[in-house]
C-alpha positions in Angstrom: 91.1 116.8 88.8 88.5 115.2 91.0 87.3 111.7 91.4 84.4 110.2 89.4 82.7 107.1 90.9 80.7 105.0 88.5 78.8 102.2 90.1 77.2 99.3 88.2 75.3 96.5 89.8 75.0 93.1 88.0 73.1 90.6 90.0 74.9 90.3 93.4 78.0 92.0 92.2 78.7 95.8 92.4 81.5 97.0 90.2 82.8 100.5 91.1 85.0 102.2 88.5 87.1 105.0 89.8 88.3 107.8 87.4 90.7 110.6 88.4 92.5 111.4 91.6 91.7 109.4 94.8 92.2 111.6 97.8 91.2 111.6 101.5 88.2 113.8 100.8 86.7 111.1 98.5 86.8 108.3 101.0 83.5 108.9 102.8 81.6 109.0 99.4 83.5 105.9 98.3 82.6 104.0 101.5 78.9 105.0 100.9 79.1 103.7 97.3 80.6 100.4 98.5 77.5 100.1 100.6 75.9 96.8 101.7 78.0 93.8 102.6 75.5 91.4 100.9 77.0 92.3 97.5 80.3 91.2 96.1 82.1 94.4 95.5 84.9 95.1 92.9 86.9 98.3 92.8 88.3 98.9 89.3 91.1 101.5 89.7 92.4 101.3 86.1 91.6 105.0 85.5 93.0 106.4 88.9 95.7 108.8 87.8 96.9 110.0 91.2 96.3 108.6 94.7 97.1 109.8 98.2 98.6 107.7 101.0 95.1 107.6 102.6 93.7 106.3 99.4 96.3 103.5 99.2 95.6 102.6 102.9 91.9 102.6 102.1 92.4 100.2 99.1 94.4 97.9 101.4 91.6 97.9 104.0 89.1 97.2 101.3 91.2 94.3 100.0 91.6 92.9 103.6 87.8 93.0 104.0 87.2 91.0 100.9 86.7 93.7 98.3 88.6 92.9 95.1 90.9 95.6 93.7 91.2 95.3 90.0 93.4 96.8 87.3 95.7 98.8 89.6 98.7 100.4 87.9 102.1 99.1 88.9 102.9 102.1 91.1 99.6 101.7 93.0 100.2 98.0 93.4 103.7 98.5 94.7 102.7 101.3 97.0 99.9 99.1 98.4 102.4 96.3 99.1 104.8 98.7 100.9 101.9 100.0 103.0 100.9 96.5 104.0 104.4 95.8 105.1 104.4 99.0 107.1 101.1 98.1 108.8 102.4 94.6 109.7 105.5 96.1 111.3 103.6 98.8 113.2 100.6 96.6 113.9 98.3 99.4 112.8 94.7 98.9 112.0 92.8 99.8 108.9 91.1 103.2 108.5 
C-alpha cells in the first residue's frame, strides 16, 4: 500500500490527511505539501496504517516545529514518545 496525501485549506489553516503507509520515500512529497510557514498546518494521521522509523522521526520534527499531529493511533503516539526520549539522550537533531 502507498500513501495518499489529501490537503485541504480552510482560511489560514492547512489540514493534511494521510492515508496508508508512511515511509521514507514519502517524506519529500509530504514536506512539499506542508509548504508555506504562513499557514497553520495540521497533520491528521488517523488513517496511517503502517509507519517507518523515519516517518515517526519526521512527525516528531513536525510537532517540534509547531505542526499539530492529530488522531495518531496509540502505537504511533507511543513510538513518537520513545523516539523523542532517544533524541534527547543522543542530542540528535531533526531530519
